C-alpha positions in Angstrom: -10.7 -7.4 -7.0 -9.4 -10.8 -5.9 -7.1 -10.9 -2.8 -4.9 -13.7 -1.8 -3.2 -13.8 1.6 -2.2 -16.2 4.3 -4.2 -16.7 7.4 -1.4 -15.1 9.3 -1.7 -12.0 7.2 -5.4 -12.0 7.8 -4.8 -12.0 11.6 -2.3 -9.2 11.2 -5.0 -7.1 9.5 -7.3 -7.3 12.4 -5.9 -4.5 14.5 -5.3 -2.0 11.7 -8.7 -2.7 10.2 -10.4 -2.1 13.5 -8.4 1.1 13.9 -9.6 2.6 10.7 -13.1 1.2 11.1 -13.5 3.1 14.4 -12.6 6.5 12.9 -15.0 9.2 11.8 -14.4 9.5 8.0 -16.3 10.8 5.0 -19.4 8.7 4.5 -18.2 7.1 1.2 -15.0 6.0 3.0 -16.9 4.6 5.9 -19.1 2.7 3.5 -16.2 1.1 1.7 -14.5 0.2 5.0 -17.8 -1.4 6.2 -17.8 -3.6 3.1 -14.2 -4.6 3.6 -15.0 -5.4 7.3 -17.9 -7.6 6.2 -15.7 -9.6 3.8 -12.9 -9.8 6.5 -15.4 -11.0 9.1 -16.7 -13.7 6.9 -13.2 -14.9 6.2 -12.2 -14.8 9.9 -15.1 -16.8 11.2 -13.9 -20.3 10.1 -10.3 -19.4 10.8 -11.1 -18.3 14.3 -13.1 -21.5 14.9 -10.1 -23.6 13.7 -7.7 -21.8 16.0 -10.1 -22.1 19.0 -10.2 -25.9 18.4 -6.4 -26.0 18.6 -6.5 -24.1 21.8 -9.0 -26.4 23.3 -7.1 -29.5 22.1 -3.8 -28.4 23.7 -5.0 -26.2 26.5 -7.0 -26.0 29.7 -9.5 -23.4 30.7 -8.5 -21.0 33.5 -10.3 -17.9 34.6 -12.5 -17.9 31.4 -9.5 -18.2 29.1 -7.8 -21.2 27.5 -4.2 -21.5 28.4 -1.9 -23.9 26.4 -0.3 -26.4 28.7 3.5 -26.2 28.8 3.8 -29.8 27.7 1.7 -29.1 24.6 3.3 -25.9 23.4 5.4 -27.5 20.7 2.5 -29.5 19.2 0.2 -26.5 19.5 2.7 -24.3 17.7 3.1 -26.8 14.8 -0.7 -27.0 14.2 -1.0 -23.2 14.5 1.8 -22.8 12.0 0.0 -25.0 9.5 -3.2 -22.9 9.8 -1.3 -19.6 9.6 0.4 -20.8 6.3 -3.0 -21.6 4.7 -4.0 -19.3 1.8 -7.3 -17.6 1.7 -8.8 -16.0 -1.3 -11.7 -13.5 -1.3 -12.9 -10.6 -3.4 -13.7 -6.9 -2.6 -15.5 -4.7 -5.0 -12.9 -1.9 -4.9 -10.0 -0.6 -2.9 -10.1 2.3 -0.5 -8.5 5.5 -1.8 -5.6 6.3 0.5 -6.7 10.0 0.6 -9.5 9.0 2.9 -7.0 7.9 5.5 -5.1 11.2 5.7 -6.7 12.1 9.0 -5.7 8.8 10.7 -2.4 8.1 12.2 -1.2 4.7 10.9 2.1 3.1 11.4 4.1 1.6 8.5 3.1 -1.8 9.9 -0.6 -0.9 9.8 -0.3 0.2 6.2 1.6 -2.9 5.3 -1.1 -5.1 6.8 -3.8 -3.1 4.9 -2.0 -2.6 1.6 -4.1 -5.0 -0.4 -7.2 -2.9 0.5 -5.7 0.5 -0.1 -5.5 2.1 -3.6 -2.0 3.5 -3.7 -1.0 6.8 -5.3 0.8 6.5 -8.6 4.6 6.1 -8.1 5.4 9.4 -9.8 3.1 11.2 -7.3 5.1 10.1 -4.3 8.6 10.4 -5.5 10.7 12.9 -3.8 13.1 15.1 -5.8 16.6 13.6 -5.8 19.4 16.0 -4.9 22.7 15.8 -6.8 25.7 14.8 -4.8 27.6 18.0 -5.7 24.7 20.2 -4.6 25.6 22.5 -1.7 23.7 22.6 1.5 22.3 26.1 2.3 24.3 27.8 5.1 21.4 28.2 7.5 20.9 24.3 7.6 24.6 23.6 8.5 25.3 22.6 12.1 28.3 23.7 13.9 
């Protein structure tokens, strides 16, 4: 399956992907996640190198970290925005079935970041029954 996303989306996946990769899951799920992590890591390597170059170009090392100098923040941000907007394309063999993630607490933002890697349930499986407007609320649920 081909996946297209921006570099920014790739960075946003990092935390949620790490979260699910560190969970004890069924072996088949862990294997699929490992394959996704391998593809993700190979895509992140050149991107991380490019971002590090920008930090070095506009920053100064302090306490083992590179801090962007105040006078360079605007230039730094422009170059970072260009990288973040770049598209990356890669392939994964198959998506991870969402049922394997039931035991993990993920936020809506986590799921959004991982959506291209997760096989969604069919829409009819997740629809909630719609109540009619004239349907009465049971007495025991009314608040006084």
